[in-house]
Every structure is written in C-alpha cells, then in structure tokens.
C-alpha positions as CSV (number, residue, x, y, z in Angstrom):
1,M,-43.6,12.7,-2.5
2,L,-43.1,14.8,0.7
3,L,-40.2,12.6,1.7
4,C,-38.5,13.4,-1.6
5,V,-38.6,17.1,-1.1
6,H,-37.7,17.0,2.6
7,R,-34.2,18.4,3.1
8,S,-34.0,19.6,-0.5
9,N,-34.8,22.7,-2.5
10,A,-37.4,20.9,-4.5
11,I,-41.2,21.6,-4.4
12,C,-44.2,19.3,-4.7
13,A,-48.0,19.6,-4.8
14,T,-49.9,17.8,-2.0
15,N,-53.1,17.9,0.1
16,K,-52.9,20.6,2.8
17,N,-54.2,18.1,5.3
18,N,-51.2,15.8,5.0
19,P,-49.9,15.2,8.5
20,L,-46.3,14.7,7.2
21,I,-46.2,18.4,6.3
22,E,-45.9,19.4,10.0
23,Q,-43.8,16.3,11.0
24,L,-41.2,17.1,8.3
25,G,-41.2,20.8,9.0
26,L,-42.2,21.7,5.5
27,R,-43.7,25.1,4.5
28,V,-47.0,25.3,2.6
29,I,-47.3,27.9,-0.1
30,E,-50.5,28.6,-2.0
31,I,-50.0,28.2,-5.8
32,P,-50.5,31.5,-7.7
33,F,-53.0,30.2,-10.2
34,E,-56.3,28.2,-10.3
35,I,-56.2,24.5,-10.9
36,S,-59.0,22.0,-11.5
37,P,-59.7,19.4,-8.8
38,I,-58.2,16.0,-9.4
39,Q,-60.5,13.0,-9.3
40,L,-59.2,10.1,-7.4
41,D,-60.8,6.7,-7.5
42,L,-60.2,3.9,-5.1
43,V,-59.8,0.5,-6.8
44,Y,-60.0,-2.7,-4.8
45,H,-61.1,-6.3,-5.2
46,K,-64.8,-7.0,-4.7
47,K,-64.0,-9.5,-2.0
48,Y,-63.1,-6.5,0.2
49,S,-66.4,-4.7,-0.4
50,S,-67.9,-5.8,3.0
51,N,-64.7,-6.2,4.9
52,Q,-65.0,-3.8,7.9
53,Q,-61.3,-3.1,8.2
54,H,-61.1,-2.4,4.5
55,I,-64.1,-0.1,4.7
56,K,-62.5,1.8,7.6
57,V,-59.2,2.3,5.6
58,R,-61.2,3.4,2.5
59,E,-63.0,6.0,4.6
60,Q,-59.8,7.2,6.1
61,L,-58.3,7.6,2.7
62,R,-61.3,9.5,1.4
63,T,-61.0,11.9,4.4
64,L,-57.2,12.4,4.0
65,L,-57.5,12.9,0.3
66,A,-60.5,15.2,0.3
C-alpha cells in the first residue's frame, strides 16, 4: 500500500512501525477520530507449526503488525 501512495497525493492507513515509511520519505499524520483495532490472524499449513524458520517469520510478523 505504501508503494502505491509514494510519489502521489494519495493517502493510506498503515502501522506506524512500518520501516517503509521512513525509507520512502512519507509523512505520518494521526487520524482525527477513534477507530477500533483490527484483528489480524495468521493462517498457515499445519506442517509448518514446528518449522523453526516459519516460527521466526510468524513472530516477526506479529511484532511488525502489533
């Protein structure tokens, strides 16, 4: 989404911790109203449940999307 608004006059909503914000030189503006948190669920095949690399990626996603 951030790549779509880069070099345009469009806006988007994203997580404030997204590293692309700084890399793309985007400006963060707080929205002027309250919004409810969005629940995100990670879905993956059960064969990856104990895969250490997959676990690491899931943990990174949880951290970035928190």
